[in-house]
N, C-alpha and C positions, 0 to 999 in steps of 0.2 A: 504494500500500500504506500503510495507516494505521500510525502508530507507537504506537497505543494498545495496552495489554496486555490479554490475555484473562484476567487474574488475577482469580479469584473473591474476593469479599469475605470468605468464610469461611476462607480460608487464613491460617494464623497467620504472624507476622512471621519466626519462626525458619525455617520451611519456605521462605518466599520468599527469605530471605537465603542459605540453602544452595543453592537453585537458581541464584541470581544469582552465587554464588561459583563454582559449576561452570561456568556460562556464561562468566564472565570468564576463567577458566583455560583453557577451550577456545579462546577467541579468542587468548590469549597463546601457547598451545602451537601453534595454527595458524599464527600469524605467524612464530614461530621456525622451524617446519618449512618454511614457504615460503622463509624466508631461507636455510636449509640447502640447499634445492632450487636456489636461485639460485646459491649459492656453488659447489655441486658441478657444476651445469650450465656455469657460466662457467669453472671449472677444467678441465672436460673440453674445452671449446671452445679454451681457450688451449693445452692440451696437444696437441690435434690440429694446431694451427697451427705449433707448434714442432718437431714430429717429422717425420721422413722417412717417406714412405709405407711401411707394413709394420713400422716400428719399434715402434709402439704395438700391442701384442697385441690380438687380437680379443676376448679375455676382458676385458681392461681397458676397452675401449670399451663392451662390453655392461654391465659392472659400473657404470661411471659413469652411463650412461643409465638403468639400472635403479634406481640409488640416487636420482637426480634425480627420476625419475617417481614413485617411491614417496613421497618427501618432498612432492612437488607434490600428489599425490592426497590423502594424509593431511592435509596442511596446509589444503588447500582445503575438505575436508569438515569439519574441526574449526572453521575460521573461519566457515563458513556456519552450522553447528549452533550455535555460541556466540552468534552474532548473533540467531538465531531463538529460542533458548532464553531469552535475556535478556528477551524479550517474552512468555515463557510459551507458546511455540508450538513445534511439531515435536519433541516429546519423543522419538519414535522415531528421528528424525534425530540427536538428541543421543546416544542409545544407540549408534547405528551409528558415530558419530564417536568415541565412547569405545572401541569395538572396533577402530577403525582405528589404534589404537596399534601394532598389528602391522605396519602399513605403515612405521613408523619404524624397525623392526628393522634393515633393511639399512644405514641411515645410521649407526647406533650412537650418534650424538650425542643424538638426541631420545628414544630409546626408554626410558631410565630414568624420566624425568619423565612421559612419556606413559603408561607402565604404572601409575605411582602415581596419576595422574589418572584412569585407567580404573577402577582398584579403588574409589577414593573416589566417582567419579561414578556408577558402576553401583550402588553401595550407596545413594546419594542417590536416583537415578531409580527404584529399585525400591520405594521407600517409598510406601505407599498415599496418604499426604497429598500427596506430590508428584504422583502420578497425578491426584489430585483438582484440584490447582492448575493442571495442564495441561488440565483439562476432560475427562479420560479416566475410564472406569469402573474 
């Protein structure tokens, strides 16, 4: 896979900077969500080892796994989209990653920043100049 961008020459510097800013924040948000998934997953595993069978309620087990899975899924999508969007590729993946802010809701930690990023990013990605920068009509 080539690391060259598909950035058209006619795209102005301000539009390119906005796209790169959203892509950079997608990567940061994705890494932080993956970190939360790791912490929740390790916490769940440690709690399972320290409890007697049946002491940890079924609801708690399901809640830990659900929180870790949501953070893992949302973080992975954001990280992949941020890396691709930085190269002016996969705008629709970027939009999907921004909508994946709702996967952060069960963890409570990452949702506020993910929601703000989603609002700003969706506003940027809906701009016709940004569509043009990605080579879409």
